[in-house]
N, C-alpha and C positions, 0 to 999 in steps of 0.2 A: 504493500499499499503506500501512497504518496505521502497520507497523512501523518503529521508530524512528524515527518523527516526534517523539514526545514531548509529546503534546498534554496542557496540564494541566487542560481543563474536559472532563471525563468527558460531558458533554451534546453539547459538539461533536463527540466521537467517536463517539456514538451517531447522530446525523444525519448525519455523513459515511457510517457503516456503512449504513443505511438507502438514503442516494443510490447505494451503491455496490451492492449488492445489487438494487434497481430496477434499475439500469444493465447490470447481467449478466444480468437475467431477461428485460428487452427486447431484448437482443443474441442472446437466445437459451440461454443455460447455463441447464440444470434445475437446477428450487428446490433438489433434495434436494442438487446440488455447489455452487451459490450460496450458498444459506444457512448450511452448515456451514462453507466455508471464510470467509466473510464475519465468522461469529460467531467462529472460531476466533481470526483475526486481530485482530478487535476484543478479545478476553479478554487476548489476549497484551498488547496495549498499555496495555490498564487495570491488569492485576494482574499481569501477568510470564507468563514461559513457566511454569514450575513449576504455580502454581493452574491454569492455562488448561488446561494437558494434565489434571490430576487431574479439572476437571470435564467436560472433553471425553470423558474415560473412564468416567466414573462416572454422570454425570447422566442423558445420553439412556437409557441401560439403566434407569435407577431409575423414569424417567417412561413409558417405553413397557411395563414389567413389571406395570403396574397391574392391577389385577383388571379394571376397568370396560373394559379395552380388548380382554380375552379374550372378548368377546361379537361383536367385529367378523368373525372366521373362520365363524362359526356361522350367522351373518345372509347374508354371501356365498354360505357353501356349499349353503345353502337354495335359494337363486335359480339357482345352477347347475345342481341337481339336477334342481329342476323343469323346468328348460329341455332337459337332456337326457333325461328320462323323459318327454317330448312334451306336460306339463301345461300348457304356456304356449300350445301351437297348441289345446287343448281350451277354455281361457279364452279366446281369442280368439275360436274358433267360437260360445261361446254368447254373447259378446256381440254378435257379428255378428246370430246369428239373432234376439235379442231387439230390437236397437237399429237394424238395417240400414234399416227404413222410415222412418228420419228424414232430412231433408234432411240429407246428408254422413254418413249412417249410420253408413259402415264407419270413416271418421273418429273419428266419437263411440266407435264400439265399440274403437278402437285404444285412443284416451286412457283408457276407462275399463278394459281390459282391462292396459294397463301399469298402472292404479291399483292393479289386483288383483295383477298381479305384483310391484310395489313393494312388498305388505304382506307379501311374502316372501322378498324379494332388497333387501340395502341397496346396491347399485351401481345407478348410474347409467347409467355408459358399459353395462354389462352390459346393462339392460333395454332400451336402443336397438338394442343387437347382436341380443338376441332377436328383437324385432318387426321389425327391418328385415329378417329372414329370413321373418318370421311373418305380418305384414300387409301389407309394402309390395307383395308379388305379388297378393294378393288384390285390393286397391284399383285397381292397376294394371288388371287382368283387366275388372273392372265401368266403366273409361273412366276413373280419377279423375286429375285433374292429377297430374303426375307431383311437381311442386313440392310442393303440398299433401301428399302422401302422405310424402314424406321428411321434411317438415317436423313433420307429426303425430307420426312416430315420433321424432323427435332431441326434439321437446317434452316428450313422453311420460314419456322416460326420465328428464327432471329431478324427474318426481314421487316418484321412489326416495329423493331428498335429504329430503323432509320425510314422506313416511308411515312410521312406522316396521315394520320395522326399518331405521332408515338409519346407514350409516356415519358420514357428516359430522355428525349430529347425538350421536354419540357421541364422535367427536374433540372437538367443540365442548365438551362436558359435560365432558371430562378438562381440556382447556385452562383453563377457569375453574372446575374443580373443582365442578361443579355436578351433579345428582341424575339418573344416566343414566335412569333409570326415568321421572321426571316428564318430563325433558328429550321422552323417546321417545313417551309418551302426549300431549304439548304439540304433538306434529305431524300427528297425526291428522286434528283438523277440518279445520286449515287445509290439509291435502293433500287432502281432499275439496272445500273451498271451491275450489280451485285448478284440480281437475280438472273441476268444473262449470263455471266461469269458461270452461276451454279450450273445453267442449263448447258452451257458449252461443254461441263466438265462431265456433265451427265452422258451426254451424246455422245463425246469421245470413248468414255468408259464404257458405253454400250454397244459402240461398233466395234469393242476390242471382245467384249466379252455378253454377245447377242442372246444367248441362254439364259441368263441372268436378268436380261431387261428386253425382253421381245417388243417389237412393234406390235400394235395392233391395227387392225383395218376393218373395213366392211360398214363403213359410215357413209352414208349420200350425204351431198350439199345440202337437200333439202332437211336432213336431220341436224346438221350443224346451222343452218339459218334459224331453226325453231328454238335452237338452244339460247340463241342472244336477248330475245325480248324478256326472259324473267331477268337479267343481268341488269334492267335498265335503273332499278331503284339502289342499287350498289354504284352505279356510274353516277347516278344525279347527286348522290351524297359526296362523292370524289371530287365531283365538277364545282358543288358548292363549296366544299371546305378550301379546294384549292384556290378557286377563283377569289373568295371571301380575302385571303390573305394577301394574294395577289394584287389584288384591285383595292384593298382598304375599305370595302363599303361593309366589313362586320370584321369585330373581334376574334381570335379563334374561339375562344369561350362561345360567343354567339353562334358563329360557324357550327361548332361541336354541336350545340341545342339544337339548333336548326337540322343538321344530319340526323339527330337523334330522334326528331319529332318526324322526320321522315320515314325513316327505318320501322318507328313506332306505329306510324298510320299504315304503313304497306305489310306489317306483319299483321295487324289484326283485320285488314283489309282481305287477305291471304286466309283468315280462319284460325291464326294463333289463338291458343287457350289460354285462359286467364293463369294457370300454372306456368305455360311459357314464360309468360310476362314476369310473374313472382319470382322465378328461377332467374332472370335476367338480372331483376333489380336487385336480390338478396348476392349474386356473384360479383356483380357491381359494386356492391356496399362492401364485401368482404375484400377483395383486391384494393378498393380504395383504400381502406381503412389499413392494410398492411403498408400500402406506400406510403400515407401519411405517418404512419408509425416510425418508419425509418426516417423520414424529414426530419421528426420532432427529436429523433436521439441523436442524430448526426448534428444536428444543429447544435447542441450542448458539447459536443466534441468539437465541431468548428470553433465555437467561443473560444474553447479551453485552447486551441492552437492559436486563436489571434491573442491570447493574452500571452502566451509563451512565445511567442515571435518566429517558430519555426518556419512558416511559410516564408516570411519576407528573408530568413537566412538561406533559405534552398534557392530562392531565385536569385539572391544575391551572389551564391556559388555556383550556381549553374552559368550566368553570364561571364565568369571569369575562366570557364573552361577555354583551354586551348584544342578546339574542334570546331569545327566547321557546324549550324545550326542544324544542319540535316541530319549530322550522324547523331547529334543528341536526342534530336526527333525519334530516330529510329530506337537507340536506347531507352527513352521512356516508354516507346511503343512495346518494345522487347519487355520490360518491367511489367505492364498491363498484361501480355501475354502469361507470366510467369503468375500475377496474382489473380488471374482469372481463372486458375486452376484451384484456386481455395476459396472466392468469394462469388457472391451472386454479382450481377452486371450494377444493379440500381444501390446495392450497398458498396460497390467498388467506387463508382463515381462519386457517392457520394464523400467517401473518406479520403480519396486521394484527390480531388480536384482543388480543395483550399489548399493544398500545398504545392500542385504540379501546376494549376492555373497562372499564378502570378509568375514563374519561370519562365513557360510557353512563351507568355505575352511579353516578357522583357527580351525573348531572342526576337521577337519581331513578326511572330506567326499572327494570323489572322483568327480572331475568337470564334467566328462563326465554321471556318474551317476544322479549326481543331476540335472543335463539338462534333462535330461528323466524324472526323479521324478516330475521337475517341470513344463515341458510340460505336463505331464499328469493332472496336477492340473489345467493347463491353459484350457485344452480341457473341462473340469467340467464347468468351467465359459461361455462355449459356449452353456452348456443346462441349466444353473442356472438362475431361473427367481429372480429377473424382466428383466436382461439385456439378459439372453441366445441368443445368436445371431442367432445360428441354429433353435432355435423355431421359431424366428420369420420370418426365411428366408422359413421354411416349411410353416408358415400360409402364408406368400407373395405369393406362389406358388398356394397353395390350400387353397384359402380364406373361402372354405365350411367348414373347420375345424378349429373351432375355437381356436384361442390361448392358453386361458386357458386348452381345450383339450389337445393340444401338449404338454403343461407343464405336465401335469398328466400322458402323455404317456412314459415322461422320468423318472418320479421318481423312477420305478422300477430298471433302469441302473445305479442310485447313488449306489445302492448294489453292482453292478459288479464292479464298479469303484473301491469303498473301498476294495473288495476283489483284485483287480488289485493290488492296491498302497500297500497292506499288502504282494503280493507276491513279489513285487520288494524289498520291505523294507527287507523281509527274505532272499531273494534269489539275492543279487546284482549282482552275476554273470551271470545273464540273459542278465542283459545290459551290462556288461564290456566283454563278452566273445568275441562276432565279433571283435571290436575294438582292444582289446589287442592283437589278433592274427596278426592285421597287426603292431602294435607296435613289436613284436616279431619276 
């Protein structure tokens, strides 16, 4: 414990706090409890019980009650209603009919369908859970390798972290005080690039292993055409959210509320039962509470780091390194890759950004660009063993596919993620083009 030790150097207290937090996380303590407890103890050590209690009682509420965070339950609700109303099944069915003829066509269809669902849902784990029920049975029915089927669904869920609306991007925007609308727009093209790279990897792999991912045929053009009209509500919601943020006629929260209203009306019109709406509301509430609890706890820890001066010291040290900024950035990303093996995506961002972000800005990088890069790294944490949350979700929905098989199924997609990161590093305009149009 830090209490009573009486360190004279606040920076040393901060370093000890970070080490203690990492130890607790690695030992299996949930981030929400570890961050809050270490943050409280550190504040007491640095400023005393009274001021520390005041911060813990006020700051978390003040931070989490910001208007920008009100968009989260809207986005999450859209995704759950779309699922319970059967829209995700229609989305996958359309992708299957249009792309099933490709080598690995059903797997490619799953990637593009998850990208479409990600455009109306901000939750990665929810996306994986939905398509584990929808896509895996179809792939297995046509003789697909079980590892590939599970891996595709797990990695497809990560697209919800980039493609707007994205809960993680909203959290990043709140932490670094960046524009939510500009950041959400910035994620659109990188999300599409990521989906295309995943699809290309699948096609190449399937061409070398056709028996493990066979193409399917027998679909007429009339069947393909009939599969498109049910997708209009999803397309309408995506257009509203993107155009609202691009043209500025609504805030992200207002656009999310309008999208939620449209999906709700369509679901009721298509005969969704009260039970489905109730389940959507309950699942939205559970996921929202989980995210806000993380924000509350990490806010306490972040305030402790602020008093210790760790972030400022780290930024000063980074800019004095005798290395090109690109090399330093690659080292930071490698650090995120290692950390992602032991932490969930949201917790990782909440805990590292207060220290890393000032250093990255001191190197001269763009805040929007770094947000997309670091969220892409957080995507990898969702499929990285031993913590990869999306892999656990797929295994929970499909217990007949063992967890080691799921992890083996995602291995090939790490190559795709490295390629995507390389593209975004080499061509930063892919990230900044859309948000710069708003600013201009």
